[in-house]
C-alpha positions in Angstrom: -76.0 33.6 47.2 -72.8 31.9 49.4 -71.7 30.0 45.7 -71.3 33.1 44.7 -69.8 34.6 47.1 -67.1 32.0 47.0 -66.8 32.1 43.2 -65.9 35.5 43.7 -63.6 35.3 47.0 -61.8 32.5 45.0 -61.1 34.5 42.1 -60.0 37.6 43.8 -57.6 34.7 45.6 -56.3 34.2 42.6 -56.0 37.2 41.0 -54.1 38.4 44.9 -52.1 35.4 44.4 -51.2 36.0 41.0 -50.0 39.0 41.2 -47.8 38.2 44.4 -45.8 35.5 42.4 -45.7 38.0 39.3 -44.1 40.9 41.7 -41.7 38.3 43.4 -40.5 37.5 40.5 -39.9 40.8 39.0 -38.2 41.0 42.3 -35.8 38.1 41.8 -35.4 39.5 38.4 -33.9 42.8 39.9 -32.1 41.7 42.5 -30.0 39.0 40.2 -29.4 41.4 37.8 -27.9 44.0 40.5 -26.1 41.1 41.9 -24.4 40.2 38.6 -23.5 43.7 37.7 -22.3 44.4 40.6 -19.9 41.4 40.8 -18.8 41.9 37.2 -17.9 45.8 38.6 -16.5 44.1 41.2 -14.1 41.9 38.8 -13.1 44.7 36.8 -11.9 46.7 39.4 -10.0 44.1 40.6 -8.1 43.1 37.6 -7.7 47.0 37.2 -5.7 47.3 40.7 -3.7 43.9 39.5 -2.7 45.2 36.4 -1.7 48.4 38.5 0.5 46.6 40.5 2.5 44.3 38.7 3.7 47.6 35.7 3.6 50.7 38.4 7.0 49.4 39.1 8.4 49.4 35.6 11.5 51.3 34.8 9.5 53.6 32.3 12.4 53.9 29.7 12.4 50.0 29.4 7.9 50.0 28.2 6.7 49.3 25.4 4.6 50.2 23.0 4.3 53.6 23.8 1.3 54.8 21.9 -0.2 58.2 22.7 -3.5 59.2 21.5 -5.5 58.3 19.1 -3.5 55.1 19.1 -3.1 52.6 22.3 -2.2 49.1 22.5 -3.4 45.9 23.5 0.1 44.6 25.4 2.7 47.0 27.4 6.4 45.0 27.4 8.0 45.8 30.8 10.9 45.5 33.0 10.9 46.2 37.0 13.9 47.2 39.0 15.9 44.3 41.1 17.9 46.8 42.8 20.2 49.5 42.3 23.6 50.6 41.4 24.4 54.0 41.8 21.2 55.6 42.2 20.2 53.7 38.2 17.9 51.2 38.7 18.9 47.5 37.8 16.1 46.0 35.1 14.9 42.4 35.6 14.0 39.9 32.4 11.2 41.6 30.5 7.6 41.3 31.2 4.5 41.3 29.3 0.5 41.7 30.0 -1.2 41.2 26.8 -5.4 40.7 25.5 -5.5 37.8 23.8 -8.9 35.9 22.7 -10.3 33.0 24.9 -9.8 29.3 24.5 -12.2 28.6 21.9 -12.7 31.8 20.5 -11.2 33.5 17.3 -11.3 37.2 15.6 -14.7 36.2 12.8 -17.8 37.9 15.0 -19.0 34.3 15.7 -19.8 33.2 19.2 -17.7 30.2 18.8 -17.7 28.9 22.1 -21.5 29.4 23.0 -21.4 31.2 25.6 -23.3 34.6 24.4 -20.2 36.0 23.9 -18.4 37.2 20.6 -14.8 37.3 20.4 -14.5 38.0 24.0 -10.5 38.0 25.4 -9.0 37.8 28.0 -5.4 39.3 29.8 -3.0 37.7 30.5 0.4 38.2 32.2 3.6 36.2 31.1 6.4 36.1 33.6 10.2 36.7 33.5 10.1 33.1 33.7 8.1 32.2 30.6 4.5 30.8 32.7 1.7 32.6 32.1 -1.1 33.9 34.2 -5.0 35.1 33.2 -5.6 37.6 35.5 -9.1 38.3 34.0 -11.4 36.5 31.5 -14.5 38.1 29.5 -13.0 40.9 28.5 -14.8 42.8 25.5 -13.4 42.9 22.0 -13.3 46.4 21.9 -14.0 49.4 24.9 -17.2 49.9 25.7 -18.7 52.0 23.3 -16.6 51.7 20.2 -16.6 50.0 17.2 -14.5 48.9 14.7 -14.4 52.1 12.2 -11.3 54.3 12.6 -13.8 56.8 14.5 -13.8 57.4 18.2 -17.3 56.1 19.0 -17.1 56.8 22.6 -15.5 60.1 23.0 -12.4 59.2 25.0 -9.7 60.4 22.6 -9.1 57.0 21.1 -9.6 55.5 17.8 -11.0 51.4 17.7 -9.0 50.6 21.4 -9.9 46.8 21.9 -11.6 46.0 25.6 -8.0 46.2 26.8 -5.9 49.1 26.0 -3.2 51.1 27.1 -2.4 54.6 26.2 0.9 57.3 27.3 1.0 60.5 28.3 4.6 61.2 28.7 5.8 59.1 31.7 1.9 57.9 32.8 0.0 55.7 31.4 -4.1 55.3 31.0 -5.1 51.4 31.4 -8.8 51.1 30.3 -10.6 48.2 30.4 -14.0 46.5 29.6 -15.7 43.5 30.3 -18.5 41.6 29.4 -20.8 38.5 31.0 -24.4 37.2 30.2 -26.5 37.3 33.6 -28.6 34.2 34.3 -31.8 35.9 32.2 -29.4 36.3 29.4 -29.1 39.7 29.4 -25.7 41.2 28.7 -24.0 42.9 31.2 -21.0 45.9 30.9 -18.4 47.0 32.8 -15.6 49.7 32.2 -12.5 50.7 34.5 -10.1 53.1 34.1 -7.1 54.5 35.3 -3.7 56.6 35.2 -0.2 54.8 36.0 3.1 56.8 36.9 6.2 55.0 36.9 8.1 54.7 39.8 11.4 54.1 38.1 
């Protein structure tokens, strides 16, 4: 009887230990997923705020292109005011914020750089002196919910908009951004942010 009881106890201990390990691994995976998603969302919000800060002071009449819904652009050329003469803003040299493919990626529907993402891009700020600053990486090729089919798939009033895009409504520009990454488990994560900006000049 003692041997049988010992075997039963060891079996129960093994089952309980296995269950604890499974629960621990599951909790660890869930925590990692939540943490990665939160990090990606924070990155998207910081990038959007930086873009807003750069273009908000632009002279509205010197901003190009000004495409309105259902069209959008993945770049913006703008000039900020360096001062005022008789109440009129004096423009600085042109600057640009644009979407381009990340190094190693080309527009071919293939994961060229082997990071688990296809045709991902980066938003680049070209300053007045020509220097280039990468504002954010891992920009999705198209905005979340959108595919290339000449239809407004995600219902935001735009057709085939890119992962970073701008569209105008009068003196207001709508900026939209979708980032995507693969977490440690290889799961694809996406974060989309948007904001409307009114020009000061």
